[in-house]
N, C-alpha and C positions, 0 to 999 in steps of 0.2 A: 107181658114179661113171663120168662119160665123159671121155675121153681130155684134153679143155680143163681139167674140172676138175683133173683130175690135174698137168697141166704149173702151174696157180694153185697148188695145194698146194705144189708141189715148189719154186716160184718164191720163195716167203713164206718158207720154211724156212730158219733159218740153226741150223746143227748145228756147235757148239764154239765157245769164247771168242774164239778170233781172228776167226770171221765174225761175230760179234756184235760185238765190238770195233771193227771194220770199219765195220760199219753204224751205229754210235753216234758213231762217233769218239774214243773213249777206247782205253785200255789194257787189255792182257788181265786184270792184277790188277785194275783196275777193274769189269771185267766180273764176276767174280766177286765180288768185294766186293758189288757190286749186287744179284747174285742169292742169294745168301748169306745177306745180313742181311735179304732179303724186300722188298726195294726197286723192282727193275725184275721184269716179269714174265718167268716161263720155267717151263721144265720138264728131265726128265731124260730121255733115249732113250738107253739102252744105260748107258754109263758116263761120257757126255756131255752137257753142258749145249746146251740146245738153247731158242731161240725164234722167233716169228713175226714177219716184216717187220712185219708190219699191227698184231699186239698193241703191239711197242714202237712204232710211229708215235703211236699212238691213246695209249698211257702217256704219250709225252712231251708231247703237245697238251695232254692232261688235267694234266701238271706247270706248263705252261706259264702254261695260264689259270689255274691254282690259285696262281701268285705272281705275277699281274697285279694 
């Protein structure tokens, strides 16, 4: 990977419930519920919950289309 791709990946990564909550506009408790109930896309990195902005944005767009 080159440096530009490394920065793109770094900028896309949300580490921890507080970062994910801020991105989604919900509480940390809601993040844990969405993740551990298998609703929101996420993965574990070390002992922390993590997600990618791009994956969450795609997930929200799909959920919005499904409810329309």
